RODO-2510 file (C-alpha; in nm, 4 decimals, decimal comma):
residues 528
     n   res          X          Y          Z
     1     m    -1,8424     0,4622    -1,1056
     2     d    -2,1287     0,6681    -0,9659
     3     n    -2,3431     0,5364    -0,6847
     4     a    -2,6498     0,6631    -0,8676
     5     d    -2,5802     0,4212    -1,1502
     6     q    -2,5588     0,1073    -0,9361
     7     d    -2,8174    -0,1671    -0,9720
     8     v    -2,8716    -0,2467    -0,6071
     9     t    -3,0255    -0,0094    -0,3571
    10     v    -2,9560    -0,0761     0,0091
    11     e    -3,2678     0,0003     0,2124
    12     d    -3,2388     0,1507     0,5574
    13     d    -3,4357    -0,1390     0,7033
    14     e    -3,2256    -0,4081     0,5303
    15     p    -3,1264    -0,6547     0,8054
    16     a    -2,7567    -0,6832     0,8861
    17     v    -2,5740    -0,9912     0,7639
    18     v    -2,2978    -0,9185     1,0151
    19     q    -2,3205    -0,6905     1,3175
    20     l    -2,0510    -0,5941     1,5657
    21     t    -2,1777    -0,4313     1,8844
    22     g    -1,9722    -0,2710     2,1614
    23     i    -1,6454    -0,4318     2,0496
    24     t    -1,3545    -0,3601     2,2833
    25     k    -1,0054    -0,5054     2,2448
    26     r    -0,7121    -0,4344     2,4762
    27     f    -0,3438    -0,5078     2,4347
    28     p    -0,0742    -0,4353     2,6959
    29     g    -0,0627    -0,0578     2,7266
    30     v    -0,3079     0,0006     2,4416
    31     v    -0,6855    -0,0048     2,3931
    32     a    -0,7117    -0,0817     2,0207
    33     n    -1,0945    -0,0813     2,0024
    34     r    -1,3358     0,0778     2,2459
    35     d    -1,7120     0,0212     2,2128
    36     v    -1,7061    -0,0055     1,8316
    37     h    -2,0288    -0,0579     1,6381
    38     l    -2,0406    -0,1742     1,2761
    39     d    -2,2852    -0,3656     1,0594
    40     a    -2,2800    -0,4910     0,7013
    41     r    -2,6026    -0,5355     0,5065
    42     r    -2,6743    -0,7686     0,2209
    43     g    -2,5780    -0,6223    -0,1152
    44     e    -2,3792    -0,3198     0,0027
    45     v    -2,0262    -0,1890     0,0010
    46     h    -1,9550    -0,0607     0,3512
    47     a    -1,6333     0,1395     0,3781
    48     v    -1,4327     0,1688     0,7003
    49     v    -1,1970     0,4670     0,7287
    50     g    -0,9818     0,6057     1,0057
    51     e    -0,6344     0,7167     1,1035
    52     n    -0,3439     0,4765     1,1350
    53     g    -0,3746     0,3156     1,4745
    54     a    -0,7455     0,3979     1,4857
    55     g    -0,8271     0,0288     1,5238
    56     k    -0,9518    -0,0659     1,1749
    57     s    -0,7187    -0,3615     1,1284
    58     t    -0,7796    -0,4907     1,4793
    59     l    -1,1556    -0,4719     1,4236
    60     m    -1,1319    -0,6625     1,0957
    61     k    -0,9097    -0,9277     1,2558
    62     i    -1,1765    -0,9722     1,5237
    63     l    -1,4439    -1,0140     1,2574
    64     y    -1,2212    -1,2627     1,0733
    65     g    -1,1470    -1,4680     1,3865
    66     m    -0,7793    -1,3754     1,4207
    67     y    -0,8443    -1,1976     1,7520
    68     q    -1,1156    -1,2422     2,0118
    69     p    -1,2803    -0,9318     2,1612
    70     d    -1,2533    -0,8570     2,5335
    71     e    -1,6031    -0,7097     2,5280
    72     g    -1,8889    -0,6902     2,2808
    73     t    -2,0737    -0,9265     2,0508
    74     i    -2,0773    -1,0449     1,6897
    75     t    -2,3919    -1,1681     1,5202
    76     v    -2,4238    -1,3346     1,1806
    77     d    -2,7740    -1,3429     1,0323
    78     g    -2,9050    -1,2424     1,3742
    79     e    -2,7374    -1,5329     1,5555
    80     l    -2,4786    -1,4648     1,8265
    81     v    -2,1397    -1,6162     1,7322
    82     r    -1,7866    -1,6282     1,8705
    83     f    -1,4947    -1,6882     1,6348
    84     h    -1,1827    -1,8586     1,7691
    85     t    -1,0004    -1,8960     1,4352
    86     p    -1,0376    -1,7655     1,0784
    87     k    -1,1811    -2,1063     0,9875
    88     d    -1,4792    -2,0304     1,2134
    89     a    -1,5399    -1,7066     1,0200
    90     i    -1,4933    -1,8738     0,6813
    91     d    -1,7398    -2,1485     0,7764
    92     l    -2,0025    -1,8777     0,8370
    93     g    -1,9315    -1,7016     0,5071
    94     i    -1,6824    -1,4298     0,6054
    95     g    -1,3638    -1,3991     0,3993
    96     m    -1,0756    -1,1524     0,3937
    97     v    -0,8459    -1,0358     0,1143
    98     h    -0,5315    -0,8966     0,2731
    99     q    -0,3375    -0,6008     0,1369
   100     h    -0,0298    -0,8217     0,0959
   101     f    -0,1369    -1,1082    -0,1276
   102     m    -0,0945    -1,4641    -0,0059
   103     l    -0,0363    -1,6500    -0,3303
   104     a     0,2210    -1,9054    -0,4431
   105     d     0,3821    -1,7734    -0,7617
   106     n     0,4868    -2,1178    -0,8828
   107     l     0,1308    -2,2558    -0,8733
   108     t    -0,1509    -2,2001    -1,1193
   109     v    -0,4559    -1,9850    -1,0588
   110     l    -0,6591    -2,3031    -1,0023
   111     e    -0,4109    -2,4488    -0,7550
   112     n    -0,3939    -2,1264    -0,5555
   113     i    -0,7709    -2,0911    -0,5358
   114     v    -0,8486    -2,4468    -0,4250
   115     l    -0,5504    -2,4888    -0,1908
   116     g    -0,6928    -2,6099     0,1391
   117     a    -1,0440    -2,6514    -0,0026
   118     e    -0,9831    -2,9001    -0,2818
   119     p    -1,2821    -3,0711    -0,4454
   120     r    -1,1999    -3,4402    -0,4566
   121     r    -1,2982    -3,7525    -0,6411
   122     g    -1,2014    -4,0237    -0,3987
   123     i    -0,8539    -3,9385    -0,2746
   124     r    -0,7597    -3,7341    -0,5812
   125     l    -0,8137    -3,3688    -0,6617
   126     d    -1,1061    -3,3321    -0,9027
   127     y    -0,9465    -3,0885    -1,1483
   128     a    -1,2471    -3,0863    -1,3768
   129     a    -1,4837    -2,9848    -1,0954
   130     a    -1,2375    -2,7221    -0,9681
   131     r    -1,1892    -2,5739    -1,3148
   132     r    -1,5654    -2,5653    -1,3719
   133     q    -1,6323    -2,3909    -1,0374
   134     i    -1,3600    -2,1327    -1,0964
   135     r    -1,4871    -2,0522    -1,4447
   136     e    -1,8395    -2,0149    -1,3096
   137     l    -1,7163    -1,7747    -1,0396
   138     s    -1,5085    -1,5833    -1,2919
   139     d    -1,8003    -1,5455    -1,5324
   140     r    -2,0547    -1,4580    -1,2622
   141     y    -1,8464    -1,1788    -1,1105
   142     g    -1,6502    -1,0622    -1,4135
   143     l    -1,3107    -1,1666    -1,2747
   144     g    -1,1578    -1,2719    -1,6074
   145     l    -0,9569    -1,5621    -1,4627
   146     h    -0,7748    -1,8327    -1,6564
   147     p    -0,7427    -2,1370    -1,4258
   148     d    -0,4258    -2,2774    -1,5818
   149     r    -0,2172    -1,9579    -1,5854
   150     l     0,0782    -1,9429    -1,3466
   151     v     0,0320    -1,6733    -1,0847
   152     e     0,3848    -1,5435    -1,1500
   153     e     0,2672    -1,4441    -1,4997
   154     l    -0,0192    -1,2278    -1,3699
   155     s    -0,0426    -0,8530    -1,3192
   156     v    -0,1029    -0,7128    -0,9715
   157     a    -0,4691    -0,6511    -1,0535
   158     a    -0,5140    -1,0083    -1,1784
   159     r    -0,3527    -1,1462    -0,8613
   160     q    -0,5983    -0,9459    -0,6574
   161     r    -0,8870    -1,1030    -0,8496
   162     v    -0,7395    -1,4455    -0,7734
   163     e    -0,7462    -1,3550    -0,4024
   164     i    -1,1095    -1,2501    -0,4327
   165     a    -1,1894    -1,5756    -0,6124
   166     k    -1,0206    -1,7744    -0,3315
   167     v    -1,2600    -1,6179    -0,0829
   168     l    -1,5652    -1,6677    -0,3046
   169     f    -1,4659    -2,0294    -0,3743
   170     r    -1,4973    -2,0960    -0,0020
   171     g    -1,8532    -1,9635     0,0005
   172     a    -1,7993    -1,6144     0,1396
   173     r    -2,1035    -1,3875     0,1626
   174     v    -1,9109    -1,1081     0,3340
   175     l    -1,5778    -0,9946     0,1836
   176     i    -1,3316    -0,7835     0,3800
   177     l    -1,1003    -0,5986     0,1392
   178     d    -0,7977    -0,4386     0,3065
   179     e    -0,6662    -0,1399     0,1061
   180     p    -0,7577    -0,3097    -0,2244
   181     t    -0,6610    -0,0173    -0,4501
   182     a    -0,3212     0,0555    -0,2962
   183     v    -0,1238    -0,1071    -0,5803
   184     l    -0,3574    -0,0420    -0,8754
   185     v    -0,3412     0,2160    -1,1532
   186     p    -0,6607     0,4147    -1,2329
   187     q    -0,7833     0,1789    -1,5048
   188     e    -0,7400    -0,1182    -1,2721
   189     v    -0,9249     0,0633    -0,9944
   190     d    -1,2180     0,1168    -1,2327
   191     a    -1,2138    -0,2547    -1,3170
   192     l    -1,2108    -0,3489    -0,9469
   193     f    -1,5058    -0,1202    -0,8793
   194     s    -1,6945    -0,2886    -1,1643
   195     n    -1,6249    -0,6217    -0,9948
   196     l    -1,7612    -0,4804    -0,6688
   197     v    -2,0818    -0,3739    -0,8425
   198     q    -2,1309    -0,7301    -0,9647
   199     l    -2,0662    -0,8661    -0,6165
   200     r    -2,3223    -0,6254    -0,4740
   201     t    -2,5750    -0,7112    -0,7414
   202     a    -2,5372    -1,0775    -0,6489
   203     g    -2,6245    -0,9883    -0,2895
   204     l    -2,2796    -1,0141    -0,1329
   205     s    -2,1579    -0,7681     0,1300
   206     v    -1,8214    -0,5958     0,0956
   207     i    -1,6353    -0,4255     0,3806
   208     f    -1,3922    -0,1913     0,2075
   209     i    -1,0966    -0,0518     0,4059
   210     s    -0,9222     0,2405     0,2387
   211     h    -0,7301     0,5605     0,3021
   212     k    -0,8378     0,7086    -0,0336
   213     l    -1,1426     0,9114     0,0585
   214     d    -1,2419     1,0040    -0,2968
   215     e    -1,2529     0,6330    -0,3829
   216     v    -1,4553     0,5579    -0,0701
   217     l    -1,7109     0,8194    -0,1706
   218     q    -1,7201     0,6736    -0,5190
   219     v    -1,7756     0,3080    -0,4312
   220     a    -1,9396     0,2870    -0,0876
   221     d    -2,3058     0,2738     0,0090
   222     r    -2,2217     0,3637     0,3688
   223     i    -1,9047     0,4777     0,5438
   224     t    -1,8085     0,4167     0,9057
   225     v    -1,5412     0,6423     1,0541
   226     i    -1,3273     0,5159     1,3428
   227     r    -1,1163     0,7553     1,5493
   228     r    -0,8848     0,6502     1,8325
   229     g    -1,0440     0,3075     1,8497
   230     s    -1,4084     0,4201     1,8652
   231     t    -1,6865     0,4668     1,6113
   232     v    -1,7516     0,8378     1,5586
   233     a    -1,9986     0,8294     1,2672
   234     t    -2,1623     0,6222     0,9961
   235     v    -2,2537     0,8365     0,6960
   236     e    -2,3768     0,8000     0,3388
   237     p    -2,1675     0,9295     0,0467
   238     g    -2,4436     1,1580    -0,0735
   239     t    -2,4447     1,3473     0,2555
   240     t    -2,0708     1,4107     0,3011
   241     t    -1,7537     1,5185     0,1209
   242     s    -1,3925     1,4015     0,1332
   243     r    -1,3000     1,7083     0,3380
   244     q    -1,5734     1,6361     0,5896
   245     l    -1,4597     1,2741     0,6133
   246     a    -1,1032     1,3909     0,6713
   247     e    -1,2215     1,6156     0,9521
   248     l    -1,4099     1,3255     1,1103
   249     m    -1,0981     1,1087     1,0849
   250     v    -0,8218     1,3440     1,1910
   251     g    -0,9779     1,6793     1,2742
   252     s    -0,8292     1,8589     0,9737
   253     e    -0,9017     1,9202     0,6079
   254     l    -0,7988     1,6792     0,3318
   255     p    -0,4374     1,7511     0,2358
   256     t    -0,3040     1,7754    -0,1191
   257     p     0,0491     1,6917    -0,2341
   258     q     0,0805     1,9979    -0,4604
   259     t     0,4212     2,1657    -0,4708
   260     a     0,4159     2,5199    -0,6055
   261     e     0,7571     2,6832    -0,6445
   262     s     1,0584     2,5095    -0,7980
   263     t     1,3705     2,4587    -0,5867
   264     v     1,5699     2,2628    -0,8461
   265     t     1,9369     2,3635    -0,8730
   266     d     2,1970     2,2863    -1,1393
   267     h     2,4002     2,0584    -0,9097
   268     v     2,3542     1,6903    -0,9951
   269     e     2,3564     1,4903    -0,6699
   270     l     2,2701     1,1499    -0,8182
   271     a     2,3422     1,0310    -1,1717
   272     v     2,2250     0,6943    -1,3016
   273     t     2,3727     0,6107    -1,6422
   274     d     2,2915     0,3223    -1,8800
   275     v     2,1992     0,0860    -1,5962
   276     t     2,1073    -0,2634    -1,7110
   277     i     2,0171    -0,5591    -1,4902
   278     t     1,9565    -0,9008    -1,6439
   279     s     1,7629    -1,1776    -1,4692
   280     d     1,9064    -1,5244    -1,4181
   281     d     1,6856    -1,6687    -1,6916
   282     g     1,7802    -1,4077    -1,9512
   283     p     1,5323    -1,1175    -1,9836
   284     d     1,6412    -0,7702    -1,8810
   285     l     1,4837    -0,6472    -1,5600
   286     l     1,6188    -0,2986    -1,6349
   287     r     1,7519    -0,1806    -1,9707
   288     d     1,9619     0,1314    -2,0362
   289     i     1,8168     0,3376    -1,7515
   290     s     1,9594     0,6909    -1,7364
   291     f     1,8509     0,9960    -1,5363
   292     d     1,9854     1,2681    -1,3085
   293     v     1,8525     1,4001    -0,9777
   294     r     1,9581     1,7514    -0,8797
   295     r     1,9688     1,9155    -0,5426
   296     g     1,6260     2,0430    -0,4517
   297     e     1,4565     1,8119    -0,7039
   298     i     1,2052     1,5295    -0,6662
   299     v     1,2227     1,2856    -0,9577
   300     g     0,9193     1,0588    -0,9675
   301     f     0,8854     0,7134    -1,1231
   302     a     0,5473     0,5721    -1,2201
   303     g     0,4788     0,2172    -1,3305
   304     v     0,2624    -0,0846    -1,2659
   305     e     0,4363    -0,2970    -1,0040
   306     g     0,6746    -0,5483    -1,1557
   307     n     0,8078    -0,3228    -1,4325
   308     g     1,1477    -0,2521    -1,2812
   309     q     1,0775    -0,0180    -0,9899
   310     s     1,2123    -0,2579    -0,7269
   311     e     1,5236    -0,3335    -0,9301
   312     l     1,5870     0,0389    -0,9845
   313     v     1,5696     0,1023    -0,6109
   314     e     1,8055    -0,1889    -0,5442
   315     a     2,0492    -0,0585    -0,8072
   316     i     2,0608     0,2872    -0,6478
   317     m     2,0949     0,1470    -0,2963
   318     g     2,3647    -0,1079    -0,3828
   319     l     2,1426    -0,4053    -0,3066
   320     r     2,1826    -0,5555    -0,6540
   321     s     2,4818    -0,5797    -0,8864
   322     l     2,4634    -0,4117    -1,2264
   323     d     2,5285    -0,5915    -1,5534
   324     a     2,6044    -0,2570    -1,7163
   325     g     2,6018     0,1118    -1,6306
   326     r     2,7010     0,3111    -1,3263
   327     v     2,5669     0,5068    -1,0308
   328     v     2,7371     0,8328    -0,9272
   329     l     2,6761     1,0151    -0,5977
   330     g     2,8028     1,3714    -0,6235
   331     a     3,1545     1,3309    -0,7607
   332     d     3,1921     0,9674    -0,6478
   333     d     3,1294     0,6633    -0,8641
   334     v     2,9537     0,4400    -0,6109
   335     t     2,8683     0,1532    -0,8469
   336     q     3,0854    -0,0901    -0,6513
   337     w     3,0075     0,0518    -0,3077
   338     s     2,8163    -0,1516    -0,0509
   339     a     2,4691    -0,0481     0,0614
   340     h     2,6065     0,0530     0,4023
   341     r     2,8770     0,2726     0,2516
   342     r     2,6161     0,4497     0,0410
   343     r     2,3964     0,4962     0,3471
   344     v     2,6680     0,6550     0,5608
   345     s     2,7564     0,8772     0,2645
   346     g     2,4098     1,0313     0,2901
   347     v     2,1619     0,8121     0,1015
   348     g     1,8361     0,7552     0,2888
   349     f     1,6015     0,4683     0,2075
   350     i     1,2291     0,4220     0,2600
   351     p     1,1661     0,0706     0,1184
   352     e     0,8417    -0,0566    -0,0304
   353     d     0,8247    -0,3545     0,2086
   354     r     0,8723    -0,2235     0,5618
   355     h     0,8515    -0,5704     0,7179
   356     r     1,1182    -0,7280     0,5005
   357     q     1,3528    -0,4346     0,4467
   358     a     1,2974    -0,1690     0,7127
   359     l     1,2087    -0,3169     1,0501
   360     l     1,2981    -0,5867     1,3002
   361     l     0,9458    -0,6676     1,4110
   362     d     1,0506    -0,8493     1,7290
   363     a     1,2843    -0,5686     1,8375
   364     p     1,1893    -0,2497     2,0262
   365     l     1,1579     0,0812     1,8451
   366     w     1,4827     0,2164     1,9880
   367     e     1,6757    -0,0707     1,8287
   368     n     1,4909    -0,0137     1,5016
   369     r     1,6056     0,3489     1,5178
   370     l     1,9612     0,2209     1,4696
   371     l     1,8951     0,0116     1,1567
   372     g     2,1103     0,1373     0,8734
   373     w     2,2568     0,4102     1,0938
   374     h     2,4211     0,1987     1,3642
   375     s     2,7642     0,3489     1,2941
   376     q     2,6416     0,7094     1,3132
   377     e     2,6779     0,9232     1,6246
   378     p     2,5361     0,9992     1,8751
   379     a     2,3343     0,6768     1,9043
   380     g     2,5870     0,4596     1,7251
   381     g     2,9556     0,4301     1,6523
   382     r     3,2134     0,2117     1,4870
   383     f     3,2429    -0,0333     1,7755
   384     w     2,9513     0,0545     2,0065
   385     i     2,5987     0,1812     2,0392
   386     n     2,4450     0,4169     2,2933
   387     p     2,1069     0,2737     2,4022
   388     k     2,0174     0,5862     2,6018
   389     s     2,0697     0,8097     2,3012
   390     a     1,8882     0,5654     2,0712
   391     r     1,5904     0,5652     2,3077
   392     a     1,5850     0,9452     2,3117
   393     e     1,6034     0,9631     1,9316
   394     a     1,3270     0,7037     1,8936
   395     a     1,1083     0,9010     2,1329
   396     q     1,1718     1,2197     1,9329
   397     i     1,0734     1,0441     1,6093
   398     m     0,7550     0,9219     1,7753
   399     t     0,6715     1,2801     1,8765
   400     d     0,7644     1,4446     1,5457
   401     y     0,5861     1,1881     1,3280
   402     d     0,2905     1,1063     1,5552
   403     v     0,3897     0,7419     1,5960
   404     r     0,1300     0,6041     1,8354
   405     a     0,2846     0,3541     2,0757
   406     p     0,3485     0,3457     2,4514
   407     g     0,7191     0,4242     2,4151
   408     p     1,0596     0,3378     2,2619
   409     e     1,0549    -0,0035     2,4296
   410     t     0,7463    -0,1069     2,2316
   411     l     0,8099    -0,3871     1,9852
   412     a     0,7743    -0,2815     1,6212
   413     a     0,5328    -0,5711     1,5653
   414     a     0,2879    -0,4151     1,8136
   415     l     0,2367    -0,1054     1,5949
   416     s    -0,0247    -0,0768     1,3219
   417     g     0,1111    -0,0807     0,9671
   418     g     0,0669     0,2947     0,9314
   419     n     0,2520     0,3705     1,2525
   420     q     0,5326     0,1378     1,1464
   421     q     0,5575     0,3329     0,8209
   422     k     0,5646     0,6664     1,0013
   423     f     0,8478     0,5433     1,2230
   424     v     1,0533     0,4297     0,9211
   425     i     1,0002     0,7640     0,7480
   426     g     1,0936     0,9490     1,0648
   427     r     1,4116     0,7450     1,1069
   428     e     1,5304     0,8289     0,7555
   429     m     1,4203     1,1931     0,7500
   430     s     1,5785     1,2594     1,0915
   431     t     1,9248     1,1936     0,9467
   432     q     2,1467     1,4289     0,7456
   433     l     2,0842     1,3181     0,3876
   434     r     2,2056     1,4095     0,0400
   435     v     1,9738     1,1725    -0,1476
   436     l     1,6513     1,0057    -0,0406
   437     v     1,5145     0,6991    -0,2196
   438     a     1,1475     0,6796    -0,1211
   439     a     0,9474     0,3799    -0,2447
   440     h     0,5754     0,4187    -0,1720
   441     p     0,6373     0,6429     0,1321
   442     t     0,2680     0,7060     0,2091
   443     r     0,1294     0,3611     0,1314
   444     g    -0,1053     0,2547     0,4087
   445     i    -0,1038     0,5779     0,6084
   446     d    -0,3973     0,8068     0,6739
   447     v    -0,4635     1,1519     0,5309
   448     g    -0,3240     1,3340     0,8329
   449     a    -0,0003     1,1366     0,8211
   450     q     0,0145     1,1821     0,4435
   451     a     0,0075     1,5579     0,4909
   452     a     0,2943     1,5380     0,7414
   453     v     0,5054     1,3224     0,5077
   454     w     0,4404     1,5505     0,2110
   455     d     0,5355     1,8532     0,4212
   456     r     0,8610     1,6833     0,5242
   457     l     0,9444     1,5951     0,1636
   458     r     0,8743     1,9510     0,0507
   459     e     1,0817     2,0972     0,3360
   460     a     1,3714     1,8619     0,2569
   461     r     1,3435     1,9492    -0,1130
   462     a     1,3591     2,3209    -0,0306
   463     a     1,6683     2,2533     0,1807
   464     g     1,8410     2,0903    -0,1182
   465     l     1,7628     1,7193    -0,0781
   466     a     1,7629     1,5172    -0,4005
   467     t     1,4775     1,2661    -0,3928
   468     v     1,3833     0,9635    -0,6012
   469     l     1,0123     0,9017    -0,5469
   470     i     0,8409     0,5789    -0,6497
   471     s     0,4698     0,5603    -0,5776
   472     a     0,1476     0,3930    -0,6837
   473     d    -0,0414     0,7086    -0,5811
   474     l    -0,0534     0,8995    -0,9086
   475     d    -0,1816     1,2188    -0,7453
   476     e     0,1187     1,2035    -0,5142
   477     l     0,3589     1,1606    -0,8057
   478     l     0,2007     1,4402    -1,0076
   479     g     0,1800     1,6733    -0,7092
   480     l     0,5301     1,6291    -0,5670
   481     s     0,7523     1,5515    -0,8656
   482     d     0,9542     1,8084    -1,0578
   483     t     1,0269     1,5510    -1,3282
   484     l     0,8355     1,2303    -1,3912
   485     y     0,9471     0,9127    -1,5681
   486     v     0,7374     0,6089    -1,6601
   487     l     0,8798     0,2568    -1,6359
   488     f     0,7351    -0,0207    -1,8497
   489     g     0,8991    -0,3569    -1,9079
   490     g     1,2174    -0,2399    -1,7373
   491     r     1,2633     0,0602    -1,9663
   492     i     1,1932     0,4289    -1,9395
   493     v     0,9133     0,4827    -2,1920
   494     a     0,8306     0,8457    -2,1183
   495     k     0,9657     1,1563    -1,9499
   496     l     0,6789     1,3856    -1,8523
   497     d     0,6160     1,7276    -1,7090
   498     p     0,3875     1,6601    -1,4096
   499     a     0,2107     1,9917    -1,4681
   500     d     0,0887     1,8782    -1,8105
   501     v    -0,0438     1,5248    -1,7578
   502     t    -0,3406     1,3650    -1,5821
   503     p    -0,3615     1,0391    -1,3846
   504     e    -0,5526     0,8841    -1,6753
   505     i    -0,2851     0,9703    -1,9318
   506     l    -0,0133     0,8570    -1,6932
   507     g    -0,1999     0,5305    -1,6388
   508     s    -0,2061     0,4736    -2,0156
   509     y     0,1715     0,4977    -2,0377
   510     m     0,2034     0,2681    -1,7365
   511     t     0,0049    -0,0052    -1,9104
   512     g     0,2083     0,0143    -2,2311
   513     a    -0,0030     0,2549    -2,4372
   514     t     0,1449     0,5658    -2,5968
   515     p    -0,1629     0,7747    -2,6795
   516     a    -0,1125     1,0763    -2,9009
   517     e    -0,3039     1,2842    -2,6489
   518     a    -0,0794     1,1758    -2,3621
   519     g     0,0913     1,5114    -2,3471
   520     p     0,4495     1,6255    -2,3868
   521     a     0,6564     1,3117    -2,3433
   522     d     1,0169     1,3094    -2,4560
   523     d     1,1215     1,0511    -2,7124
   524     p     1,2446     0,7559    -2,4989
   525     g     1,5248     0,7129    -2,7488
   526     e     1,6575     1,0548    -2,6549
   527     l     1,6406     1,0080    -2,2785
   528     a     1,9913     0,8707    -2,2382
***
């Protein structure tokens, strides 16, 4: 999508629908926002970019009524307002679509959208009116929704459109989208951007939070950069580049994940053979999965979420029992080993859901340093832990990985999502590993932190680490992987040379297509 092709032009003198002026928000030991200025005009996409911990999420939570500012003002249509709850923001036409969807899988699209805002006929839900309103919204904004479909049957992209429809159903005129492309393949990103054009054309305002600077330049009318809690610039895409934006954000050029020389050896460190996992209701979640990972090799897995990536990670880590197949670490068959035994044998784990699988949010960082490694010296042991050593190690991780928090005593919940992710990565990479299983390691972190993570992965690869990399960032997969597999429907459908494919071709395989022009893919039947 090219800004020059869009139907709506945002004039410089267009009045602001929403304006934040001099916003300051303090937490104990931290100033999250300091004198921030931001406005959203009618019929524009306004992107907000910045480092992890720069204050973007805090600012959006203030606009959405989840936090109240200590200083500064918010105006809506020129009128001074003060939000005490999200309901106050929703009542004035401001809605937010969170990065982690808030949908009930066992309810229909209609039920999810109207939940809490049900049209009624007497005391009963007026299904006919709800279905009519949802179809009108879907048609008007090109959302392609089917009201009676169960949410559990929908793709990630379709679930996102349901979230957008929930906000629109409640009368939103300003939409806050938090990292909306993080889980989408290229074709789905294009479809989302088409939806945004229709929203703009209808006069709605979109505040678009993203770490993907090329996408920001593609979709935004204006871009506000926040650094260390303060506004440093508001620019137009036509007057800046991704490298210039990166410099505004973090003071350095835009990194790339490209890995030049090969470090792959002949020694197989991890072998997965004929792994099959069957769900309780019958269908296979994984079917006959086989691959090897050698020392000094990064093996990447691409796939639309829900096609077996999570189950593959759980199979390698010992978090799920296999119905068939085996997992071998070095010379040891570890198929029956516990997750902890695999961990202490040198398998590191960066999970896709840091809140559920990687952190104790109500515990300090030094205690989180011990998770998974509590029996390892010097901070841990078989019968004891050493808090002093754990604090020192947590502090070192914070320094090495630029985790921005007052200190090791800080609760994990007090960190921004990106800083939480950097701490998890630092914890795993600071341990002697043989194999690393990394699921979406750079999701939700800024370009500067991305560069640091990529450097660490490349350094570990050069030192002989065998890595399984699962990512929704196709440039990351293509740039870092030595070998690349595509998962679809729980099966490996292609084995690709990352040097010979593009994100578009990879996206085609991920959505079930096998185009003739998709490059040199091995016959899936020969992959075992």
